[in-house]
PyMOL commands that place a pseudoatom at each C-alpha (Angstrom):
pseudoatom trace, name=CA, resn=MET, resi=1, chain=A, elem=C, hetatm=0, pos=[2.528, 12.562, 47.301]
pseudoatom trace, name=CA, resn=ASN, resi=2, chain=A, elem=C, hetatm=0, pos=[6.165, 12.495, 48.473]
pseudoatom trace, name=CA, resn=LEU, resi=3, chain=A, elem=C, hetatm=0, pos=[8.481, 15.604, 47.890]
pseudoatom trace, name=CA, resn=MET, resi=4, chain=A, elem=C, hetatm=0, pos=[10.894, 12.981, 46.257]
pseudoatom trace, name=CA, resn=ASP, resi=5, chain=A, elem=C, hetatm=0, pos=[8.403, 11.391, 44.305]
pseudoatom trace, name=CA, resn=PHE, resi=6, chain=A, elem=C, hetatm=0, pos=[7.819, 14.709, 42.414]
pseudoatom trace, name=CA, resn=PHE, resi=7, chain=A, elem=C, hetatm=0, pos=[11.506, 15.067, 41.433]
pseudoatom trace, name=CA, resn=ARG, resi=8, chain=A, elem=C, hetatm=0, pos=[11.233, 11.195, 40.386]
pseudoatom trace, name=CA, resn=ARG, resi=9, chain=A, elem=C, hetatm=0, pos=[8.962, 11.667, 37.569]
pseudoatom trace, name=CA, resn=ASN, resi=10, chain=A, elem=C, hetatm=0, pos=[8.306, 8.740, 35.354]
pseudoatom trace, name=CA, resn=LYS, resi=11, chain=A, elem=C, hetatm=0, pos=[9.915, 9.893, 32.355]
pseudoatom trace, name=CA, resn=GLU, resi=12, chain=A, elem=C, hetatm=0, pos=[9.275, 8.458, 28.886]
pseudoatom trace, name=CA, resn=PRO, resi=13, chain=A, elem=C, hetatm=0, pos=[12.417, 6.728, 27.412]
pseudoatom trace, name=CA, resn=THR, resi=14, chain=A, elem=C, hetatm=0, pos=[14.198, 9.088, 24.972]
pseudoatom trace, name=CA, resn=ALA, resi=15, chain=A, elem=C, hetatm=0, pos=[14.253, 6.066, 22.545]
pseudoatom trace, name=CA, resn=THR, resi=16, chain=A, elem=C, hetatm=0, pos=[10.438, 5.871, 22.286]
pseudoatom trace, name=CA, resn=THR, resi=17, chain=A, elem=C, hetatm=0, pos=[10.150, 9.551, 22.245]
pseudoatom trace, name=CA, resn=ALA, resi=18, chain=A, elem=C, hetatm=0, pos=[12.490, 9.766, 19.087]
pseudoatom trace, name=CA, resn=LYS, resi=19, chain=A, elem=C, hetatm=0, pos=[10.538, 6.703, 17.480]
pseudoatom trace, name=CA, resn=ASP, resi=20, chain=A, elem=C, hetatm=0, pos=[7.375, 8.481, 17.637]
pseudoatom trace, name=CA, resn=ARG, resi=21, chain=A, elem=C, hetatm=0, pos=[9.034, 11.594, 16.416]
pseudoatom trace, name=CA, resn=LEU, resi=22, chain=A, elem=C, hetatm=0, pos=[10.424, 9.798, 13.247]
pseudoatom trace, name=CA, resn=GLN, resi=23, chain=A, elem=C, hetatm=0, pos=[7.200, 8.219, 12.579]
pseudoatom trace, name=CA, resn=ILE, resi=24, chain=A, elem=C, hetatm=0, pos=[5.686, 11.681, 12.625]
pseudoatom trace, name=CA, resn=VAL, resi=25, chain=A, elem=C, hetatm=0, pos=[8.192, 13.139, 10.201]
pseudoatom trace, name=CA, resn=LEU, resi=26, chain=A, elem=C, hetatm=0, pos=[8.156, 10.222, 7.772]
pseudoatom trace, name=CA, resn=ALA, resi=27, chain=A, elem=C, hetatm=0, pos=[4.287, 10.285, 7.705]
pseudoatom trace, name=CA, resn=HIS, resi=28, chain=A, elem=C, hetatm=0, pos=[4.418, 14.077, 6.764]
pseudoatom trace, name=CA, resn=GLU, resi=29, chain=A, elem=C, hetatm=0, pos=[7.064, 13.176, 4.013]
pseudoatom trace, name=CA, resn=ARG, resi=30, chain=A, elem=C, hetatm=0, pos=[5.192, 10.615, 2.793]
pseudoatom trace, name=CA, resn=ALA, resi=31, chain=A, elem=C, hetatm=0, pos=[2.115, 12.807, 2.284]
pseudoatom trace, name=CA, resn=ASP, resi=32, chain=A, elem=C, hetatm=0, pos=[3.953, 15.520, 0.605]
pseudoatom trace, name=CA, resn=ARG, resi=33, chain=A, elem=C, hetatm=0, pos=[5.231, 13.585, -2.175]
pseudoatom trace, name=CA, resn=ASN, resi=34, chain=A, elem=C, hetatm=0, pos=[3.829, 14.107, -5.413]
pseudoatom trace, name=CA, resn=ALA, resi=35, chain=A, elem=C, hetatm=0, pos=[4.625, 10.662, -6.945]
pseudoatom trace, name=CA, resn=PRO, resi=36, chain=A, elem=C, hetatm=0, pos=[4.178, 7.624, -4.503]
pseudoatom trace, name=CA, resn=ASP, resi=37, chain=A, elem=C, hetatm=0, pos=[6.955, 5.162, -4.893]
pseudoatom trace, name=CA, resn=PHE, resi=38, chain=A, elem=C, hetatm=0, pos=[4.903, 2.159, -3.864]
pseudoatom trace, name=CA, resn=LEU, resi=39, chain=A, elem=C, hetatm=0, pos=[2.608, 2.324, -6.688]
pseudoatom trace, name=CA, resn=PRO, resi=40, chain=A, elem=C, hetatm=0, pos=[4.387, -0.060, -9.076]
pseudoatom trace, name=CA, resn=ALA, resi=41, chain=A, elem=C, hetatm=0, pos=[4.890, -2.502, -6.434]
pseudoatom trace, name=CA, resn=LEU, resi=42, chain=A, elem=C, hetatm=0, pos=[1.344, -2.293, -5.439]
pseudoatom trace, name=CA, resn=GLN, resi=43, chain=A, elem=C, hetatm=0, pos=[0.143, -2.540, -9.129]
pseudoatom trace, name=CA, resn=LYS, resi=44, chain=A, elem=C, hetatm=0, pos=[2.285, -5.616, -9.553]
pseudoatom trace, name=CA, resn=GLU, resi=45, chain=A, elem=C, hetatm=0, pos=[0.966, -7.212, -6.312]
pseudoatom trace, name=CA, resn=LEU, resi=46, chain=A, elem=C, hetatm=0, pos=[-2.677, -6.574, -7.302]
pseudoatom trace, name=CA, resn=LEU, resi=47, chain=A, elem=C, hetatm=0, pos=[-2.008, -7.959, -10.623]
pseudoatom trace, name=CA, resn=ALA, resi=48, chain=A, elem=C, hetatm=0, pos=[-0.756, -11.137, -8.876]
pseudoatom trace, name=CA, resn=VAL, resi=49, chain=A, elem=C, hetatm=0, pos=[-3.711, -11.567, -6.780]
pseudoatom trace, name=CA, resn=ILE, resi=50, chain=A, elem=C, hetatm=0, pos=[-6.311, -11.032, -9.722]
pseudoatom trace, name=CA, resn=LYS, resi=51, chain=A, elem=C, hetatm=0, pos=[-4.430, -13.421, -11.862]
pseudoatom trace, name=CA, resn=LYS, resi=52, chain=A, elem=C, hetatm=0, pos=[-5.204, -16.022, -9.074]
pseudoatom trace, name=CA, resn=TYR, resi=53, chain=A, elem=C, hetatm=0, pos=[-8.807, -16.066, -9.847]
pseudoatom trace, name=CA, resn=VAL, resi=54, chain=A, elem=C, hetatm=0, pos=[-9.271, -14.473, -13.553]
pseudoatom trace, name=CA, resn=PRO, resi=55, chain=A, elem=C, hetatm=0, pos=[-6.721, -14.678, -16.519]
pseudoatom trace, name=CA, resn=ILE, resi=56, chain=A, elem=C, hetatm=0, pos=[-5.946, -11.090, -17.470]
pseudoatom trace, name=CA, resn=ASP, resi=57, chain=A, elem=C, hetatm=0, pos=[-3.346, -9.614, -19.678]
pseudoatom trace, name=CA, resn=ASP, resi=58, chain=A, elem=C, hetatm=0, pos=[-0.596, -7.416, -17.653]
pseudoatom trace, name=CA, resn=ASP, resi=59, chain=A, elem=C, hetatm=0, pos=[-1.698, -4.292, -19.928]
pseudoatom trace, name=CA, resn=LYS, resi=60, chain=A, elem=C, hetatm=0, pos=[-5.551, -4.438, -18.748]
pseudoatom trace, name=CA, resn=VAL, resi=61, chain=A, elem=C, hetatm=0, pos=[-4.996, -3.307, -15.267]
pseudoatom trace, name=CA, resn=ALA, resi=62, chain=A, elem=C, hetatm=0, pos=[-4.430, 0.509, -14.574]
pseudoatom trace, name=CA, resn=VAL, resi=63, chain=A, elem=C, hetatm=0, pos=[-3.733, 1.787, -11.102]
pseudoatom trace, name=CA, resn=LYS, resi=64, chain=A, elem=C, hetatm=0, pos=[-3.985, 5.261, -10.349]
pseudoatom trace, name=CA, resn=LEU, resi=65, chain=A, elem=C, hetatm=0, pos=[-3.481, 7.543, -7.021]
pseudoatom trace, name=CA, resn=GLU, resi=66, chain=A, elem=C, hetatm=0, pos=[-5.272, 10.809, -6.743]
pseudoatom trace, name=CA, resn=ARG, resi=67, chain=A, elem=C, hetatm=0, pos=[-5.009, 13.324, -4.236]
pseudoatom trace, name=CA, resn=GLU, resi=68, chain=A, elem=C, hetatm=0, pos=[-7.437, 16.134, -3.776]
pseudoatom trace, name=CA, resn=SER, resi=69, chain=A, elem=C, hetatm=0, pos=[-7.865, 18.382, -0.959]
pseudoatom trace, name=CA, resn=GLY, resi=70, chain=A, elem=C, hetatm=0, pos=[-6.258, 16.279, 1.711]
pseudoatom trace, name=CA, resn=CYS, resi=71, chain=A, elem=C, hetatm=0, pos=[-7.700, 13.280, 0.825]
pseudoatom trace, name=CA, resn=SER, resi=72, chain=A, elem=C, hetatm=0, pos=[-6.439, 10.107, -1.498]
pseudoatom trace, name=CA, resn=MET, resi=73, chain=A, elem=C, hetatm=0, pos=[-7.986, 7.791, -3.769]
pseudoatom trace, name=CA, resn=LEU, resi=74, chain=A, elem=C, hetatm=0, pos=[-6.689, 4.791, -5.305]
pseudoatom trace, name=CA, resn=GLU, resi=75, chain=A, elem=C, hetatm=0, pos=[-8.340, 3.843, -8.698]
pseudoatom trace, name=CA, resn=VAL, resi=76, chain=A, elem=C, hetatm=0, pos=[-7.871, 0.324, -9.903]
pseudoatom trace, name=CA, resn=ASN, resi=77, chain=A, elem=C, hetatm=0, pos=[-9.381, -0.536, -13.338]
pseudoatom trace, name=CA, resn=VAL, resi=78, chain=A, elem=C, hetatm=0, pos=[-9.265, -4.012, -14.463]
pseudoatom trace, name=CA, resn=GLU, resi=79, chain=A, elem=C, hetatm=0, pos=[-10.763, -4.913, -17.942]
pseudoatom trace, name=CA, resn=LEU, resi=80, chain=A, elem=C, hetatm=0, pos=[-11.770, -8.622, -17.485]
pseudoatom trace, name=CA, resn=PRO, resi=81, chain=A, elem=C, hetatm=0, pos=[-12.415, -11.140, -20.135]
pseudoatom trace, name=CA, resn=ALA, resi=82, chain=A, elem=C, hetatm=0, pos=[-15.755, -12.265, -21.407]
pseudoatom trace, name=CA, resn=PRO, resi=83, chain=A, elem=C, hetatm=0, pos=[-17.003, -15.327, -19.453]
pseudoatom trace, name=CA, resn=THR, resi=84, chain=A, elem=C, hetatm=0, pos=[-17.134, -18.470, -21.344]
pseudoatom trace, name=CA, resn=LYS, resi=85, chain=A, elem=C, hetatm=0, pos=[-20.198, -20.428, -21.227]
pseudoatom trace, name=CA, resn=GLY, resi=86, chain=A, elem=C, hetatm=0, pos=[-20.382, -23.986, -19.757]
pseudoatom trace, name=CA, resn=ALA, resi=87, chain=A, elem=C, hetatm=0, pos=[-16.982, -23.322, -17.836]
pseudoatom trace, name=CA, resn=PRO, resi=88, chain=A, elem=C, hetatm=0, pos=[-17.128, -23.880, -14.193]
pseudoatom trace, name=CA, resn=ARG, resi=89, chain=A, elem=C, hetatm=0, pos=[-16.120, -20.816, -11.930]
pseudoatom trace, name=CA, resn=GLN, resi=90, chain=A, elem=C, hetatm=0, pos=[-13.036, -21.715, -10.031]
pseudoatom trace, name=CA, resn=PRO, resi=91, chain=A, elem=C, hetatm=0, pos=[-9.660, -20.128, -8.999]
pseudoatom trace, name=CA, resn=ALA, resi=92, chain=A, elem=C, hetatm=0, pos=[-6.693, -20.630, -11.014]
pseudoatom trace, name=CA, resn=ALA, resi=93, chain=A, elem=C, hetatm=0, pos=[-4.383, -23.443, -9.984]
pseudoatom trace, name=CA, resn=THR, resi=94, chain=A, elem=C, hetatm=0, pos=[-1.807, -21.792, -7.455]
pseudoatom trace, name=CA, resn=ALA, resi=95, chain=A, elem=C, hetatm=0, pos=[1.668, -23.516, -6.476]
pseudoatom trace, name=CA, resn=ALA, resi=96, chain=A, elem=C, hetatm=0, pos=[1.193, -25.281, -3.161]
pseudoatom trace, name=CA, resn=GLY, resi=97, chain=A, elem=C, hetatm=0, pos=[3.217, -23.488, -0.505]
for i in range(1, 97): cmd.bond("trace and resi %d" % i, "trace and resi %d" % (i + 1))
show_as sticks, trace
zoom trace
């Protein structure tokens, strides 16, 4: 190793360091929140996916997030309709895209 190499260390770009630190701060802030902001959007998206395959009412789906001792648990309860006799099991028609 050359003496000049010692002074020319390969430093990580400051932008990368700042980005990493910001991600850590954001992760801690998200973990500290009591009421998650994403839950209503998550419930809407889950409902849309379930409706592709099963006809259900919006009020028959409950999404709940519980946090206990550093562990988060997402609970999704869906009340499915009773199966109809003789009806073939197929996904509901979706828009072509």
